[in-house]
TIMI-2910 file (N, C-alpha, C, CB; in pm, 1 decimal, decimal comma, always signed):
<rs>
+----------+----------+----------+----------+----------+----------+----------+----------+----------+----------+----------+----------+------+
!      n_x !      n_y !      n_z !     ca_x !     ca_y !     ca_z !      c_x !      c_y !      c_z !     cb_x !     cb_y !     cb_z ! resn !
+----------+----------+----------+----------+----------+----------+----------+----------+----------+----------+----------+----------+------+
!   +691,5 !  +1095,7 !   -917,9 !   +574,3 !  +1016,6 !   -885,1 !   +605,2 !   +925,0 !   -767,8 !   +527,6 !   +935,1 !  -1006,7 !  Met !
!   +506,8 !   +909,9 !   -683,2 !   +520,8 !   +821,1 !   -568,7 !   +434,5 !   +698,3 !   -594,4 !   +480,2 !   +892,5 !   -435,2 !  His !
!   +494,8 !   +584,1 !   -598,9 !   +425,6 !   +459,0 !   -626,6 !   +398,4 !   +385,5 !   -496,0 !   +508,0 !   +370,7 !   -722,7 !  Trp !
!   +276,6 !   +333,9 !   -480,6 !   +239,1 !   +256,7 !   -362,9 !   +180,9 !   +124,0 !   -411,1 !   +136,5 !   +335,1 !   -272,8 !  Val !
!   +239,3 !    +14,7 !   -361,5 !   +193,2 !   -117,8 !   -400,0 !   +150,8 !   -196,7 !   -277,0 !   +302,6 !   -192,9 !   -476,8 !  Phe !
!    +45,2 !   -274,5 !   -294,9 !     -6,6 !   -359,2 !   -187,7 !    -10,5 !   -503,6 !   -237,1 !   -148,5 !   -311,9 !   -141,7 !  Thr !
!    -53,1 !   -592,7 !   -152,2 !    -57,3 !   -734,3 !   -190,5 !   -195,2 !   -778,1 !   -239,5 !    -15,9 !   -820,6 !    -73,1 !  Ser !
!   -288,0 !   -683,5 !   -258,5 !   -425,2 !   -719,8 !   -294,9 !   -448,0 !   -743,7 !   -443,8 !   -517,1 !   -613,3 !   -249,5 !  Asp !
!   -352,1 !   -709,8 !   -528,4 !   -368,2 !   -725,9 !   -673,6 !   -230,2 !   -735,0 !   -737,6 !   -450,2 !   -607,2 !   -735,2 !  Ala !
!   -223,8 !   -791,6 !   -859,0 !    -94,6 !   -795,0 !   -928,6 !    -37,6 !   -653,8 !   -945,4 !   -109,5 !   -862,9 !  -1066,7 !  Pro !
!    +93,6 !   -643,7 !   -938,0 !   +162,0 !   -514,0 !   -946,6 !   +125,2 !   -441,0 !  -1076,1 !   +315,1 !   -533,1 !   -938,4 !  Ile !
!   +122,0 !   -512,8 !  -1189,5 !    +95,0 !   -444,1 !  -1316,0 !    -42,3 !   -378,5 !  -1314,7 !   +105,1 !   -542,0 !  -1433,1 !  Tyr !
!   -141,0 !   -442,5 !  -1250,6 !   -274,3 !   -381,4 !  -1243,0 !   -274,1 !   -260,3 !  -1151,2 !   -377,4 !   -483,5 !  -1194,3 !  Leu !
!   -192,9 !   -263,3 !  -1046,9 !   -180,3 !   -147,1 !   -959,7 !   -113,5 !    -30,9 !  -1033,1 !   -100,5 !   -183,2 !   -833,7 !  Gln !
!    -16,0 !    -62,4 !  -1118,4 !    +47,3 !    +40,8 !  -1200,5 !    -56,2 !   +100,4 !  -1295,6 !   +167,9 !    -17,5 !  -1280,0 !  Val !
!   -135,5 !    +13,9 !  -1358,9 !   -241,2 !    +60,7 !  -1449,7 !   -333,9 !   +156,0 !  -1375,3 !   -321,8 !    -59,1 !  -1508,1 !  Val !
!   -380,2 !   +115,7 !  -1256,2 !   -471,9 !   +198,6 !  -1178,4 !   -410,6 !   +333,8 !  -1143,6 !   -512,6 !   +126,3 !  -1051,3 !  Arg !
!   -285,8 !   +330,8 !  -1099,9 !   -221,8 !   +455,3 !  -1059,1 !   -199,6 !   +548,8 !  -1178,1 !    -89,0 !   +425,8 !   -990,3 !  Gln !
!   -161,1 !   +494,0 !  -1291,9 !   -143,9 !   +577,7 !  -1410,8 !   -278,7 !   +630,5 !  -1460,2 !    -73,8 !   +498,6 !  -1522,7 !  Leu !
!   -382,4 !   +546,7 !  -1454,0 !   -516,0 !   +593,4 !  -1492,2 !   -558,6 !   +710,9 !  -1404,3 !   -619,1 !   +478,4 !  -1481,5 !  Glu !
!   -532,4 !   +701,3 !  -1275,0 !   -569,3 !   +809,4 !  -1184,1 !   -491,3 !   +936,5 !  -1215,7 !   -545,4 !   +767,7 !  -1039,0 !  Gln !
!   -363,6 !   +921,6 !  -1248,5 !   -282,8 !  +1038,9 !  -1283,2 !   -335,5 !  +1105,9 !  -1410,0 !   -135,2 !   +999,0 !  -1302,0 !  Met !
!   -380,2 !  +1025,2 !  -1504,7 !   -433,2 !  +1079,2 !  -1630,3 !   -571,0 !  +1141,4 !  -1608,0 !   -441,2 !   +968,6 !  -1738,0 !  Ile !
!   -658,4 !  +1070,3 !  -1536,5 !   -794,0 !  +1120,2 !  -1511,7 !   -792,9 !  +1249,1 !  -1430,3 !   -876,6 !  +1014,5 !  -1439,5 !  Ala !
!   -697,0 !  +1262,3 !  -1340,1 !   -691,2 !  +1380,4 !  -1253,8 !   -622,8 !  +1499,2 !  -1321,3 !   -618,7 !  +1346,5 !  -1125,1 !  Ser !
!   -557,2 !  +1474,6 !  -1434,8 !   -487,1 !  +1581,6 !  -1503,6 !   -341,1 !  +1594,2 !  -1463,9 !   -556,0 !  +1710,3 !  -1478,2 !  Gly !
!   -297,4 !  +1509,9 !  -1371,9 !   -156,3 !  +1510,9 !  -1333,2 !    -69,1 !  +1480,1 !  -1455,2 !   -129,5 !  +1408,1 !  -1219,6 !  Met !
!   -119,4 !  +1390,4 !  -1539,9 !    -61,0 !  +1365,7 !  -1672,2 !   -163,3 !  +1415,4 !  -1773,2 !    -25,3 !  +1211,5 !  -1694,9 !  Leu !
!   -125,9 !  +1513,5 !  -1852,9 !   -218,7 !  +1580,0 !  -1944,4 !   -223,0 !  +1511,2 !  -2080,8 !   -179,6 !  +1726,5 !  -1961,4 !  Ala !
!   -330,5 !  +1534,8 !  -2157,1 !   -338,0 !  +1480,5 !  -2292,3 !   -213,5 !  +1519,6 !  -2372,5 !   -465,8 !  +1530,1 !  -2363,3 !  Pro !
!   -154,0 !  +1421,7 !  -2438,2 !    -36,5 !  +1447,0 !  -2520,4 !    +95,7 !  +1441,6 !  -2446,9 !    -49,5 !  +1577,9 !  -2583,7 !  Gly !
!    +92,5 !  +1433,2 !  -2314,1 !   +218,0 !  +1425,5 !  -2238,1 !   +296,1 !  +1300,3 !  -2275,8 !   +189,9 !  +1426,5 !  -2086,5 !  Asp !
!   +426,4 !  +1318,4 !  -2287,7 !   +514,7 !  +1204,4 !  -2313,3 !   +541,4 !  +1135,4 !  -2180,8 !   +648,7 !  +1249,2 !  -2381,8 !  Arg !
!   +528,3 !  +1002,3 !  -2181,0 !   +555,1 !   +923,8 !  -2061,5 !   +702,7 !   +888,0 !  -2054,0 !   +469,0 !   +796,9 !  -2059,7 !  Leu !
!   +747,8 !   +857,8 !  -1934,7 !   +883,9 !   +807,3 !  -1918,3 !   +897,5 !   +675,8 !  -1993,8 !   +919,0 !   +788,5 !  -1767,8 !  Leu !
!  +1019,1 !   +636,0 !  -2021,4 !  +1041,2 !   +506,3 !  -2085,4 !  +1006,1 !   +395,0 !  -1987,1 !  +1188,4 !   +492,5 !  -2134,0 !  Ser !
!   +991,4 !   +275,1 !  -2039,0 !   +961,9 !   +159,1 !  -1955,0 !  +1067,7 !   +145,7 !  -1846,6 !   +954,5 !    +29,9 !  -2039,7 !  Val !
!  +1192,9 !   +155,8 !  -1884,7 !  +1302,0 !   +141,2 !  -1786,8 !  +1300,8 !   +252,3 !  -1682,4 !  +1436,8 !   +139,9 !  -1858,2 !  Arg !
!  +1274,7 !   +376,1 !  -1725,6 !  +1269,7 !   +487,8 !  -1630,9 !  +1154,4 !   +471,1 !  -1532,0 !  +1255,6 !   +621,0 !  -1706,2 !  Glu !
!  +1036,0 !   +436,5 !  -1584,3 !   +920,8 !   +412,3 !  -1497,6 !   +949,9 !   +297,7 !  -1401,1 !   +795,3 !   +380,9 !  -1581,5 !  Phe !
!  +1004,3 !   +188,1 !  -1453,7 !  +1031,3 !    +70,1 !  -1370,3 !  +1131,1 !   +102,7 !  -1260,5 !  +1084,0 !    -45,8 !  -1456,1 !  Ala !
!  +1233,1 !   +177,2 !  -1295,0 !  +1333,2 !   +216,3 !  -1195,9 !  +1270,2 !   +305,7 !  -1089,3 !  +1451,4 !   +288,7 !  -1263,8 !  Ser !
!  +1190,6 !   +400,1 !  -1131,9 !  +1123,8 !   +491,4 !  -1040,1 !  +1030,2 !   +416,7 !   -944,6 !  +1045,6 !   +596,6 !  -1118,5 !  Gln !
!   +958,0 !   +317,3 !   -999,1 !   +861,4 !   +240,6 !   -919,8 !   +926,6 !   +123,2 !   -846,5 !   +749,8 !   +189,2 !  -1009,7 !  Ala !
!  +1053,2 !    +98,0 !   -876,5 !  +1126,9 !    -12,8 !   -816,4 !  +1060,5 !   -147,7 !   -847,0 !  +1137,4 !     +7,3 !   -664,9 !  Asn !
!  +1024,6 !   -164,9 !   -975,1 !   +964,4 !   -290,6 !  -1019,8 !  +1037,3 !   -339,6 !  -1145,0 !   +811,8 !   -272,7 !  -1048,2 !  Ile !
!  +1009,2 !   -462,1 !  -1182,6 !  +1069,0 !   -522,8 !  -1300,8 !  +1019,9 !   -451,1 !  -1427,3 !  +1035,5 !   -674,0 !  -1307,1 !  Asn !
!  +1109,9 !   -422,5 !  -1522,4 !  +1067,2 !   -357,7 !  -1647,7 !   +959,7 !   -436,3 !  -1722,8 !  +1186,9 !   -338,2 !  -1738,5 !  Pro !
!   +961,7 !   -569,2 !  -1712,9 !   +858,4 !   -649,4 !  -1780,1 !   +720,1 !   -620,7 !  -1721,6 !   +890,7 !   -799,8 !  -1768,2 !  Asn !
!   +715,4 !   -598,2 !  -1591,6 !   +588,8 !   -564,4 !  -1525,2 !   +538,7 !   -429,4 !  -1574,6 !   +606,1 !   -562,5 !  -1371,0 !  Thr !
!   +629,4 !   -333,3 !  -1583,7 !   +591,2 !   -200,4 !  -1632,5 !   +546,9 !   -208,0 !  -1778,5 !   +708,7 !   -101,0 !  -1617,3 !  Met !
!   +617,5 !   -286,0 !  -1859,3 !   +579,9 !   -303,5 !  -1999,8 !   +438,6 !   -359,6 !  -2011,3 !   +679,7 !   -396,4 !  -2071,3 !  Gln !
!   +407,1 !   -457,3 !  -1927,3 !   +273,5 !   -518,8 !  -1929,0 !   +166,8 !   -414,4 !  -1893,6 !   +267,0 !   -638,8 !  -1829,5 !  Lys !
!   +195,5 !   -330,7 !  -1795,8 !    +99,7 !   -225,9 !  -1756,0 !    +78,7 !   -125,5 !  -1868,4 !   +148,7 !   -153,1 !  -1629,5 !  Ala !
!   +186,2 !    -81,8 !  -1930,5 !   +174,5 !    +17,1 !  -2038,4 !   +104,4 !    -41,6 !  -2160,5 !   +313,0 !    +69,3 !  -2078,1 !  Leu !
!   +128,9 !   -168,5 !  -2187,8 !    +58,3 !   -236,1 !  -2297,8 !    -90,6 !   -241,5 !  -2268,4 !   +113,8 !   -379,1 !  -2319,8 !  Thr !
!   -126,2 !   -268,0 !  -2143,0 !   -267,0 !   -270,3 !  -2102,5 !   -330,8 !   -132,8 !  -2123,3 !   -280,4 !   -313,9 !  -1954,6 !  Glu !
!   -260,3 !    -27,5 !  -2087,4 !   -312,0 !   +108,1 !  -2108,2 !   -327,0 !   +140,1 !  -2256,4 !   -220,1 !   +210,5 !  -2042,1 !  Leu !
!   -236,1 !    +90,7 !  -2338,0 !   -249,3 !   +108,4 !  -2483,2 !   -372,6 !    +35,6 !  -2534,1 !   -123,3 !    +57,3 !  -2556,4 !  Glu !
!   -392,2 !    -88,3 !  -2487,8 !   -508,9 !   -166,3 !  -2529,2 !   -639,6 !    -96,7 !  -2491,5 !   -504,3 !   -305,3 !  -2466,4 !  Asp !
!   -637,6 !    -22,5 !  -2383,2 !   -756,5 !    +50,3 !  -2336,8 !   -772,5 !   +186,2 !  -2404,8 !   -749,8 !    +69,6 !  -2186,4 !  Arg !
!   -676,1 !   +222,9 !  -2488,0 !   -684,2 !   +349,2 !  -2560,4 !   -652,1 !   +471,5 !  -2476,4 !   -819,6 !   +364,4 !  -2617,4 !  Gly !
!   -577,9 !   +451,2 !  -2368,5 !   -546,6 !   +561,1 !  -2277,7 !   -409,5 !   +620,9 !  -2308,9 !   -551,4 !   +513,0 !  -2132,3 !  Ile !
!   -319,7 !   +538,4 !  -2358,3 !   -190,3 !   +586,5 !  -2405,9 !   -167,4 !   +529,3 !  -2545,2 !    -74,3 !   +546,0 !  -2308,0 !  Val !
!    -74,5 !   +589,4 !  -2616,8 !    -39,8 !   +537,7 !  -2749,1 !   +110,8 !   +548,0 !  -2767,7 !   -115,0 !   +615,3 !  -2861,7 !  Tyr !
!   +161,4 !   +468,3 !  -2861,5 !   +305,0 !   +466,9 !  -2889,5 !   +334,5 !   +532,3 !  -3022,5 !   +358,9 !   +324,4 !  -2888,6 !  Ser !
!   +445,6 !   +603,1 !  -3025,1 !   +505,9 !   +647,2 !  -3151,0 !   +636,3 !   +570,2 !  -3156,8 !   +527,6 !   +807,3 !  -3158,8 !  Lys !
!   +653,0 !   +496,1 !  -3259,3 !   +761,9 !   +399,1 !  -3267,9 !   +897,9 !   +449,7 !  -3219,0 !   +775,3 !   +354,6 !  -3408,2 !  Arg !
!   +939,8 !   +564,7 !  -3261,4 !  +1072,4 !   +612,5 !  -3223,3 !  +1069,8 !   +720,4 !  -3115,1 !  +1143,0 !   +665,5 !  -3344,4 !  Thr !
!   +949,4 !   +763,6 !  -3074,8 !   +939,1 !   +874,9 !  -2980,1 !   +893,8 !   +835,5 !  -2840,7 !   +845,5 !   +976,0 !  -3033,4 !  Ser !
!   +841,5 !   +715,6 !  -2824,7 !   +795,4 !   +672,0 !  -2693,7 !   +644,9 !   +663,5 !  -2683,2 !   +846,9 !   +763,9 !  -2588,9 !  Gly !
!   +598,0 !   +666,2 !  -2559,4 !   +454,9 !   +657,4 !  -2532,0 !   +402,7 !   +792,6 !  -2484,4 !   +425,9 !   +547,8 !  -2426,8 !  Arg !
!   +275,9 !   +816,0 !  -2517,7 !   +211,5 !   +942,7 !  -2486,0 !    +71,4 !   +918,6 !  -2432,1 !   +206,5 !  +1033,4 !  -2609,6 !  Phe !
!    +24,9 !  +1010,5 !  -2347,8 !   -113,7 !  +1009,6 !  -2302,7 !   -199,7 !  +1043,9 !  -2423,8 !   -137,5 !  +1110,9 !  -2183,6 !  Val !
!   -311,1 !   +976,7 !  -2438,0 !   -399,5 !  +1003,0 !  -2551,0 !   -438,5 !  +1150,4 !  -2558,2 !   -524,7 !   +916,3 !  -2541,2 !  Thr !
!   -456,5 !  +1197,8 !  -2680,7 !   -506,1 !  +1333,8 !  -2703,5 !   -658,5 !  +1336,8 !  -2703,3 !   -452,4 !  +1389,2 !  -2836,5 !  Asp !
!   -719,4 !  +1219,1 !  -2696,2 !   -864,5 !  +1205,2 !  -2701,7 !   -925,2 !  +1243,7 !  -2565,8 !   -904,4 !  +1059,5 !  -2740,8 !  Asp !
!   -964,6 !  +1369,8 !  -2554,7 !  -1018,0 !  +1418,1 !  -2426,9 !  -1149,2 !  +1348,7 !  -2390,4 !  -1039,2 !  +1569,4 !  -2432,6 !  Thr !
!  -1222,4 !  +1304,5 !  -2489,3 !  -1345,8 !  +1228,9 !  -2463,5 !  -1313,0 !  +1096,3 !  -2394,9 !  -1423,4 !  +1203,5 !  -2595,7 !  Glu !
!  -1207,8 !  +1030,5 !  -2440,7 !  -1165,0 !   +904,3 !  -2378,6 !  -1119,7 !   +928,0 !  -2234,6 !  -1050,7 !   +839,4 !  -2460,3 !  Arg !
!  -1050,6 !  +1038,2 !  -2210,8 !  -1005,7 !  +1070,7 !  -2075,0 !  -1126,4 !  +1101,3 !  -1985,9 !   -907,8 !  +1191,5 !  -2076,9 !  Ile !
!  -1225,1 !  +1171,6 !  -2038,1 !  -1348,1 !  +1197,3 !  -1961,7 !  -1419,1 !  +1067,1 !  -1928,7 !  -1442,5 !  +1290,3 !  -2040,2 !  Ser !
!  -1422,2 !   +976,6 !  -2025,0 !  -1484,2 !   +845,7 !  -2004,0 !  -1408,3 !   +769,2 !  -1894,6 !  -1486,5 !   +763,9 !  -2136,9 !  Gln !
!  -1276,9 !   +773,5 !  -1899,7 !  -1194,5 !   +708,5 !  -1797,7 !  -1225,3 !   +767,1 !  -1660,1 !  -1044,0 !   +724,3 !  -1830,7 !  Leu !
!  -1233,7 !   +897,7 !  -1653,1 !  -1262,8 !   +964,8 !  -1525,4 !  -1396,6 !   +918,8 !  -1469,7 !  -1263,1 !  +1117,9 !  -1543,2 !  Arg !
!  -1497,1 !   +908,6 !  -1556,9 !  -1629,6 !   +860,3 !  -1515,2 !  -1622,1 !   +715,5 !  -1466,4 !  -1730,3 !   +871,7 !  -1631,7 !  Glu !
!  -1548,4 !   +631,3 !  -1538,8 !  -1533,6 !   +490,4 !  -1499,3 !  -1471,1 !   +478,9 !  -1360,8 !  -1447,9 !   +414,2 !  -1601,9 !  Glu !
!  -1366,2 !   +557,4 !  -1336,7 !  -1298,9 !   +553,7 !  -1207,3 !  -1391,8 !   +604,0 !  -1096,3 !  -1170,3 !   +638,0 !  -1211,5 !  Leu !
!  -1467,7 !   +708,1 !  -1125,8 !  -1562,4 !   +760,9 !  -1027,3 !  -1669,1 !   +656,3 !   -994,8 !  -1628,5 !   +890,7 !  -1079,5 !  Ala !
!  -1719,5 !   +589,6 !  -1096,5 !  -1821,4 !   +485,2 !  -1074,8 !  -1767,8 !   +374,4 !   -984,8 !  -1867,5 !   +425,7 !  -1209,4 !  Glu !
!  -1643,4 !   +332,5 !  -1007,9 !  -1583,0 !   +228,9 !   -922,9 !  -1573,3 !   +275,0 !   -778,8 !  -1444,0 !   +191,1 !   -974,7 !  Lys !
!  -1530,6 !   +400,4 !   -759,1 !  -1518,0 !   +454,5 !   -623,3 !  -1654,5 !   +460,2 !   -554,5 !  -1454,2 !   +595,2 !   -626,8 !  Glu !
!  -1756,6 !   +503,0 !   -626,8 !  -1891,1 !   +511,6 !   -570,5 !  -1941,2 !   +372,5 !   -533,2 !  -1987,8 !   +578,9 !   -670,2 !  Ile !
!  -1920,7 !   +276,5 !   -622,0 !  -1963,6 !   +138,6 !   -594,5 !  -1893,6 !    +83,7 !   -471,4 !  -1935,8 !    +47,9 !   -715,4 !  Thr !
!  -1762,5 !   +106,3 !   -461,7 !  -1687,3 !    +60,0 !   -345,0 !  -1737,9 !   +125,8 !   -216,8 !  -1538,0 !    +88,8 !   -363,3 !  Asn !
!  -1764,1 !   +256,2 !   -223,8 !  -1815,4 !   +330,4 !   -108,5 !  -1950,2 !   +274,5 !    -64,7 !  -1828,0 !   +480,2 !   -141,7 !  Phe !
!  -2042,3 !   +258,2 !   -159,8 !  -2175,8 !   +210,3 !   -124,8 !  -2172,1 !    +68,1 !    -69,3 !  -2267,1 !   +216,0 !   -246,6 !  Leu !
!  -2083,6 !    -14,3 !   -122,7 !  -2068,5 !   -150,3 !    -70,6 !  -2020,8 !   -146,5 !    +74,3 !  -1969,8 !   -231,3 !   -157,6 !  Thr !
!  -1922,9 !    -60,8 !   +102,9 !  -1872,2 !    -47,6 !   +239,8 !  -1981,7 !     +5,7 !   +333,0 !  -1748,9 !    +45,9 !   +243,1 !  Ala !
!  -2058,4 !   +101,5 !   +287,0 !  -2165,2 !   +157,9 !   +369,6 !  -2274,0 !    +54,2 !   +397,5 !  -2226,2 !   +281,1 !   +301,2 !  Met !
!  -2304,2 !    -30,5 !   +299,6 !  -2403,6 !   -136,6 !   +321,3 !  -2354,9 !   -234,7 !   +427,3 !  -2433,2 !   -211,4 !   +189,5 !  Lys !
!  -2223,0 !   -261,3 !   +426,0 !  -2167,5 !   -350,2 !   +529,5 !  -2183,2 !   -288,2 !   +668,3 !  -2018,2 !   -379,7 !   +501,3 !  Arg !
!  -2188,3 !   -155,5 !   +674,1 !  -2209,4 !    -85,4 !   +801,4 !  -2357,2 !    -69,9 !   +835,8 !  -2143,9 !    +51,4 !   +796,6 !  Leu !
!  -2444,0 !   -113,9 !   +745,6 !  -2587,4 !   -109,6 !   +772,3 !  -2659,7 !    +11,5 !   +716,4 !  -2609,6 !   -114,8 !   +917,2 !  Gly !
!  -2593,8 !    +90,4 !   +632,2 !  -2657,6 !   +207,8 !   +572,4 !  -2723,5 !   +171,2 !   +440,0 !  -2555,0 !   +320,5 !   +551,3 !  Tyr !
!  -2835,3 !   +236,1 !   +412,4 !  -2897,1 !   +222,5 !   +280,5 !  -2826,0 !   +320,8 !   +186,6 !  -3053,7 !   +250,1 !   +286,0 !  Ser !
!  -2851,3 !   +307,1 !    +56,5 !  -2792,5 !   +400,8 !    -40,1 !  -2836,6 !   +544,2 !     -9,7 !  -2832,5 !   +362,1 !   -184,5 !  Asp !
!  -2963,0 !   +559,5 !    +27,0 !  -3016,4 !   +691,9 !    +57,7 !  -2947,7 !   +751,9 !   +180,1 !  -3167,6 !   +684,3 !    +80,6 !  Thr !
!  -2932,3 !   +670,9 !   +284,4 !  -2864,9 !   +719,4 !   +405,3 !  -2719,0 !   +755,6 !   +375,6 !  -2871,6 !   +612,9 !   +517,0 !  Gln !
!  -2653,0 !   +672,8 !   +297,8 !  -2514,0 !   +701,1 !   +261,3 !  -2506,1 !   +830,8 !   +180,4 !  -2453,7 !   +583,3 !   +180,5 !  Ala !
!  -2600,0 !   +849,7 !    +89,7 !  -2604,2 !   +971,9 !     +9,9 !  -2622,8 !  +1095,7 !    +96,4 !  -2715,7 !   +963,5 !    -92,5 !  Gly !
!  -2709,0 !  +1084,9 !   +196,3 !  -2730,6 !  +1197,1 !   +288,5 !  -2602,1 !  +1231,1 !   +363,8 !  -2843,3 !  +1163,9 !   +388,5 !  Arg !
!  -2532,8 !  +1128,4 !   +410,9 !  -2406,6 !  +1151,2 !   +482,2 !  -2305,2 !  +1223,2 !   +393,6 !  -2348,0 !  +1018,0 !   +531,1 !  Leu !
!  -2298,2 !  +1182,5 !   +268,0 !  -2204,9 !  +1246,9 !   +174,6 !  -2242,8 !  +1392,9 !   +154,2 !  -2203,2 !  +1172,7 !    +39,0 !  Val !
!  -2371,5 !  +1418,4 !   +135,7 !  -2416,8 !  +1555,9 !   +114,2 !  -2388,0 !  +1642,3 !   +237,1 !  -2567,3 !  +1558,4 !    +81,5 !  Cys !
!  -2411,1 !  +1588,4 !   +355,6 !  -2381,8 !  +1663,3 !   +476,9 !  -2233,1 !  +1691,9 !   +488,3 !  -2430,3 !  +1587,2 !   +599,7 !  Glu !
!  -2151,8 !  +1594,3 !   +458,7 !  -2006,4 !  +1611,1 !   +468,1 !  -1956,8 !  +1712,5 !   +364,5 !  -1934,8 !  +1475,3 !   +448,3 !  Arg !
!  -2011,5 !  +1706,2 !   +243,9 !  -1970,9 !  +1797,7 !   +136,7 !  -2001,1 !  +1941,6 !   +174,3 !  -2041,4 !  +1761,8 !     +5,3 !  Ala !
!  -2112,0 !  +1964,1 !   +242,8 !  -2148,0 !  +2099,8 !   +285,2 !  -2050,7 !  +2150,7 !   +390,7 !  -2291,8 !  +2103,3 !   +339,8 !  Lys !
!  -2001,9 !  +2061,8 !   +473,3 !  -1908,0 !  +2099,9 !   +579,8 !  -1776,2 !  +2144,1 !   +519,6 !  -1885,1 !  +1982,9 !   +678,0 !  Ile !
!  -1730,8 !  +2079,3 !   +412,0 !  -1599,1 !  +2107,7 !   +356,1 !  -1600,0 !  +2221,1 !   +254,6 !  -1544,0 !  +1984,4 !   +292,0 !  Thr !
!  -1716,3 !  +2270,0 !   +217,8 !  -1723,5 !  +2378,0 !   +117,7 !  -1683,5 !  +2511,3 !   +174,4 !  -1862,7 !  +2388,2 !    +60,9 !  Glu !
+----------+----------+----------+----------+----------+----------+----------+----------+----------+----------+----------+----------+------+
</rs>
């Protein structure tokens, strides 16, 4: 995994976002065992406490779960993963539309641009 961190948000929230994207995209599948806190932290070059906080947040959101002696796993609840995917898509759409409004486009105009672009890439 390649981790990218910026200064716009706390590191643990960026870890949460990146893991959510990996799960929503299928890069991490339902039931997959996650690396340990120390392995993830070492890989991401961050403090293990930061990684622990991120994984706890994902557990609180029902996206991963712990088995006491076996580690953490991606939820088997495919409905929850679908819901996560929808939530992430909604955020991306909102961010896109906000940026387009700053450029002077209406939602309808922005939608037309997306449809035109999608036809080009098909």
